C-alpha positions as CSV (number, residue, x, y, z in Angstrom):
1,M,45.5,-41.4,-91.0
2,D,44.5,-38.0,-92.8
3,S,41.0,-38.5,-93.7
4,K,41.6,-37.5,-97.5
5,C,44.0,-40.3,-97.8
6,A,41.4,-42.6,-96.2
7,V,38.9,-41.7,-98.4
8,Q,41.1,-42.1,-101.6
9,L,42.2,-45.6,-100.3
10,L,38.5,-46.6,-99.4
11,L,37.3,-45.7,-103.0
12,R,40.0,-47.5,-104.7
13,R,39.1,-51.1,-106.3
14,D,42.4,-52.0,-107.5
15,G,43.5,-54.1,-104.4
16,D,46.8,-52.3,-103.9
17,V,48.5,-53.9,-100.9
18,N,49.7,-51.5,-98.1
19,R,49.7,-51.7,-94.5
20,H,46.0,-50.9,-94.1
21,S,44.9,-53.5,-96.5
22,A,43.3,-55.8,-93.9
23,V,41.3,-52.6,-92.5
24,L,40.5,-51.5,-95.7
25,R,39.1,-55.0,-96.9
26,R,36.7,-55.0,-93.8
27,F,35.7,-51.5,-94.6
28,Q,34.8,-52.2,-98.5
29,A,33.1,-55.5,-97.4
30,L,30.7,-53.2,-95.2
31,L,30.4,-50.7,-97.9
32,S,29.2,-53.5,-100.4
33,R,26.3,-54.4,-98.4
34,D,22.6,-53.6,-99.3
35,W,22.8,-50.0,-98.2
36,Q,23.5,-46.4,-99.4
37,V,26.9,-45.0,-98.0
38,V,28.3,-41.8,-99.2
39,I,32.1,-41.3,-98.3
40,S,33.4,-37.9,-98.6
41,H,36.3,-35.8,-97.3
42,I,35.6,-33.0,-94.9
43,Y,38.4,-30.7,-93.7
44,R,39.2,-30.6,-90.0
45,E,37.8,-27.4,-89.4
46,G,34.5,-28.6,-90.5
47,N,34.6,-31.7,-88.0
48,Y,36.5,-30.5,-84.6
49,C,35.1,-33.7,-82.8
50,A,36.8,-36.1,-85.4
51,D,40.0,-34.1,-85.6
52,Y,40.5,-34.0,-81.7
53,I,39.8,-38.0,-81.6
54,A,42.2,-38.8,-84.6
55,S,44.8,-36.2,-82.9
56,R,44.4,-38.3,-79.5
57,G,44.5,-41.6,-81.3
58,H,48.2,-41.1,-82.8
59,S,49.4,-41.8,-79.4
60,M,47.3,-45.0,-78.8
61,S,48.1,-48.5,-79.4
62,F,46.5,-50.2,-82.4
63,G,42.9,-51.4,-81.6
64,L,39.8,-50.6,-80.4
65,H,39.3,-47.5,-78.2
66,E,36.5,-45.9,-76.7
67,F,36.3,-42.1,-75.7
68,P,34.1,-41.2,-72.8
69,I,31.4,-38.7,-73.7
70,T,32.3,-37.1,-70.5
71,D,35.8,-36.0,-71.7
72,P,35.5,-32.3,-71.2
73,S,37.3,-31.5,-74.4
74,L,35.4,-34.1,-76.6
75,C,32.2,-32.2,-75.1
76,N,33.5,-28.8,-76.1
77,W,34.4,-30.1,-79.5
78,I,31.1,-31.8,-80.0
79,L,29.4,-28.6,-79.1
80,Y,31.4,-26.4,-81.6
81,D,30.5,-29.3,-84.4
82,V,26.6,-29.1,-83.4
83,Q,26.6,-25.2,-83.6
84,G,28.4,-25.2,-86.9
85,I,31.2,-23.3,-85.7
86,S,34.3,-23.4,-88.0
87,E,37.3,-21.5,-88.9
88,P,38.0,-20.3,-92.8
89,R,40.4,-22.3,-94.6
90,L,42.4,-21.3,-97.9
91,V,42.2,-24.4,-100.1
92,V,44.3,-24.8,-103.3
93,N,43.1,-27.2,-105.8
94,E,45.6,-29.5,-106.3
95,S,44.6,-31.1,-109.6
């Protein structure tokens, strides 16, 4: 799912039922523990590694999947993120 949508769903407390409700309840249970967690939306240009994994995940079955750190494409995106390489993005305020 889109990261902005995920952030909005995680921060909601109204118990709205949707197809991700079971997963959201698990995350919210983790968030309610005694620790500090900050949830924020980051544009894909600021986190290439997560964008690459999310793109690959669209073609996978539901469940837990591990991505080997030796995956050449993943290594390249990790390097970009570590170096702070990003592309400019025009963002229009939708509010």
